[in-house]
C-alpha positions in Angstrom: -147.9 75.8 -49.2 -150.3 76.8 -46.5 -151.4 80.4 -45.8 -152.7 81.0 -42.3 -155.3 83.6 -41.8 -154.1 86.0 -39.0 -155.9 85.7 -35.6 -155.9 89.5 -35.2 -159.5 89.8 -36.5 -160.6 87.2 -33.9 -158.9 89.1 -31.0 -160.4 92.5 -32.2 -163.9 91.0 -32.4 -163.5 89.4 -29.0 -162.4 92.6 -27.4 -165.2 94.6 -29.2 -167.8 92.1 -28.0 -166.6 92.2 -24.4 -166.4 96.0 -24.4 -170.0 96.3 -25.8 -171.3 94.0 -23.0 -169.4 96.0 -20.4 -170.5 99.4 -21.6 -174.1 98.2 -21.9 -174.1 96.9 -18.3 -172.8 100.2 -17.0 -175.5 102.3 -18.6 -178.0 103.7 -16.2 -181.8 103.4 -16.6 -184.0 106.4 -15.7 -187.8 106.4 -15.3 -188.7 108.1 -18.5 -186.5 106.0 -20.8 -187.1 102.5 -19.4 -188.8 101.2 -22.5 -186.3 102.5 -25.0 -183.3 101.6 -22.8 -184.4 98.0 -22.3 -184.8 97.6 -26.1 -181.3 99.0 -26.7 -179.8 97.1 -23.8 -181.2 93.8 -25.2 -179.9 94.7 -28.7 -176.4 95.6 -27.4 -176.3 92.5 -25.2 -177.1 90.2 -28.1 -174.6 92.1 -30.3 -171.9 91.8 -27.6 -172.5 88.1 -27.1 -172.5 87.4 -30.8 -169.2 89.3 -31.3 -167.7 87.6 -28.3 -168.6 84.2 -29.7 -167.3 85.0 -33.2 -164.1 86.4 -31.6 -163.5 83.2 -29.6 -164.1 81.1 -32.7 -161.8 83.2 -34.9 -159.0 83.4 -32.3 -158.9 79.7 -31.5 -159.4 78.1 -34.9 -156.8 78.9 -37.5 -158.3 79.0 -41.0 -156.0 77.3 -43.4 -156.2 78.0 -47.1 -154.6 75.1 -49.0 -152.8 76.0 -52.2 -152.1 73.2 -54.6 -148.5 72.0 -54.4 -146.8 71.8 -57.8 -145.0 68.5 -58.2 -142.5 68.1 -61.1 -141.1 64.8 -62.2 -137.4 64.9 -63.3 -136.2 62.8 -66.2 -134.2 60.6 -63.8 -137.4 59.9 -61.8 -139.4 59.1 -64.9 -136.7 56.8 -66.2 -136.3 55.0 -62.8 -140.0 54.4 -62.3 -140.6 52.9 -65.8 -142.1 49.4 -65.3 -142.5 49.8 -61.5 -145.7 49.7 -59.5 -147.3 52.9 -60.9 -150.3 52.6 -58.6 -148.2 52.6 -55.4 -146.0 55.4 -56.7 -149.0 57.6 -57.6 -150.5 56.9 -54.2 -147.2 58.0 -52.5 -147.1 61.2 -54.7 -150.7 61.9 -53.7 -149.8 61.6 -50.0 -146.9 64.0 -50.7 -149.3 66.5 -52.2 -151.8 66.4 -49.3 -149.2 66.1 -46.5 -150.5 62.8 -45.3 -147.3 60.9 -46.0 -144.5 60.9 -43.6 -141.5 62.5 -45.3 -138.1 61.5 -44.0 -134.6 62.8 -44.4 -131.6 60.6 -45.0 -128.6 62.2 -43.4 -125.9 60.3 -45.4 -127.2 61.2 -48.9 -128.9 64.5 -47.9 -132.1 63.3 -49.6 -135.7 63.8 -48.6 -137.6 60.7 -49.3 -141.1 59.2 -48.9 -141.7 55.5 -48.6 -143.7 53.7 -51.2 -145.1 50.3 -50.3 -142.8 47.4 -49.5 -139.6 49.5 -49.1 -139.4 51.5 -52.3 -138.5 55.2 -51.8 -139.2 58.4 -53.8 -136.5 61.0 -53.3 -137.4 64.7 -53.8 -136.3 68.3 -53.3 -138.3 71.0 -51.7 -138.0 74.3 -53.5 -138.3 77.7 -51.7 -141.4 78.6 -53.7 -143.2 75.6 -52.2 -143.0 73.3 -55.3 -141.5 69.8 -55.1 -139.3 68.1 -57.7 -139.2 64.3 -57.7 -135.6 63.5 -58.2 -135.4 59.7 -58.1 -136.8 56.3 -57.2 -135.0 53.7 -55.1 -136.5 50.2 -55.3 -136.6 48.0 -52.2 -133.7 45.9 -53.5 -131.3 48.9 -53.7 -131.4 50.6 -50.3 -128.5 52.7 -49.1 
């Protein structure tokens, strides 16, 4: 299950940076305070640019925190995969964990499945808590 970090912090930082640059550019310089004002103007300008860049980065790039997906093997799955190509099955389960596999839905049997090499299929259920239960294995010789 993925948790997306909200973009609100990025937008707030972006607005803060732009407003610091705008306020800094509207400040007036008088003769007696030229040296002090120039130092503060430079400091505020650098701060404003930095906050603007950080705001743009945070608002455009979504940080994704990946939680490990719990995968449970049912008794039926363990029984059906005995003596089959374990390496290919484990590779398909790994793809299911990382999201690299292409999960499909079979509308006649209402099963989610993931292809293993050469036509075998792993059927599974998605639970509301984000966990996955592997419910069965269909070899290539027994397609629907």
